[in-house]
SESEMI-590154 format. One line per field, with one value per residue (C-alpha): residue number from 1; residue in three letters; x, y negated, z. Coordinates in Angstrom, 3 decimals, padded with zeros to 6 digits. Layout:
pos NUM/... $
code Ala/... $
xx X/... $
yy Y/... $
zz Z/... $
//
This chain:
pos 1/2/3/4/5/6/7/8/9/10/11/12/13/14/15/16/17/18/19/20/21/22/23/24/25/26/27/28/29/30/31/32/33/34/35/36/37/38/39/40/41/42/43/44/45/46/47/48/49/50/51/52/53/54/55/56/57/58/59/60/61/62/63/64/65/66/67/68/69/70/71/72/73/74/75/76/77/78/79/80 $
code Met/Leu/Tyr/Tyr/Ser/Met/Ile/Ile/Lys/Glu/Glu/Lys/Ala/Thr/Trp/Ile/Pro/Ala/Thr/Gly/Glu/Phe/Leu/Asn/His/Gly/Trp/Leu/Asp/Leu/Gly/Gly/Lys/Asp/Asn/Ile/Trp/Ile/Ile/Met/Asp/Ile/His/Ser/Tyr/Asp/Asp/Tyr/Gly/Val/Thr/Ile/Asp/Thr/Phe/His/Ile/Glu/Lys/Asn/Gly/Glu/Arg/Lys/Asp/Ile/Tyr/Ser/Tyr/Asp/Glu/Gly/Leu/Thr/Phe/Thr/Tyr/Asp/Val/Tyr $
xx 125.887/127.591/130.357/131.690/135.105/136.305/139.616/140.395/143.412/145.546/147.350/150.771/149.898/150.985/148.982/151.121/149.179/149.137/150.938/149.469/150.747/148.721/145.011/144.350/143.954/147.415/148.873/148.652/151.913/150.896/154.452/156.893/158.420/156.404/153.105/152.001/148.360/146.739/143.894/140.983/138.383/137.736/134.315/133.778/130.771/130.212/127.444/127.156/130.675/132.334/133.788/134.893/136.913/136.705/139.694/138.984/142.488/143.774/147.049/147.670/143.910/143.059/140.738/139.951/138.775/140.512/139.260/140.258/138.582/140.903/141.208/143.960/146.324/145.783/144.078/142.134/140.298/137.531/134.422/132.161 $
yy -070.520/-072.067/-074.726/-076.877/-078.245/-081.341/-081.904/-085.519/-086.975/-088.750/-091.766/-092.977/-095.864/-097.227/-099.772/-102.647/-104.189/-108.054/-109.707/-112.464/-115.108/-114.021/-114.399/-111.364/-107.705/-106.838/-105.272/-102.132/-100.872/-098.821/-097.640/-098.824/-102.116/-105.253/-103.144/-104.694/-105.752/-108.154/-106.462/-109.022/-107.068/-103.711/-102.020/-098.888/-096.552/-093.669/-091.105/-087.506/-087.610/-088.741/-091.970/-093.826/-097.076/-099.288/-101.588/-104.573/-105.373/-108.160/-109.040/-111.629/-112.264/-108.527/-107.069/-103.322/-101.120/-097.979/-095.775/-093.770/-090.925/-090.711/-094.329/-095.505/-092.574/-091.521/-093.370/-092.464/-094.073/-091.315/-091.544/-088.598 $
zz 093.572/090.605/091.113/088.480/088.483/086.305/084.826/084.937/083.092/085.519/084.427/085.668/087.822/091.073/093.313/094.549/097.615/097.835/100.702/102.778/100.614/097.539/097.197/094.926/095.588/094.366/091.311/089.364/087.766/084.705/083.849/081.271/080.897/081.705/082.399/085.609/085.748/088.243/090.076/089.891/091.849/093.389/093.640/095.642/095.360/097.891/097.393/098.792/100.118/096.764/096.500/093.222/093.249/090.113/089.692/087.315/086.066/083.745/081.898/079.372/078.870/078.243/080.807/081.510/084.194/085.746/088.525/091.371/092.942/095.991/097.323/095.119/095.254/091.667/088.583/085.507/082.779/082.796/084.748/085.380 $
//
């Protein structure tokens, strides 16, 4: 049986969950000065025991996606 392993570039990112007074999903600190992004939406996909979470983030009108394969513990821009 042949097994494949993937090497995924891990980004320095920390999920900051929202508190009850905020109506969003929290924030994502991508490291560096003033580099905190608002999490606009989170989508999860689970198939064959593998989960991928897509975080739609926004800062100063710029939007992008970042992904997690371990429920928000680590993040990457790579999708496989």
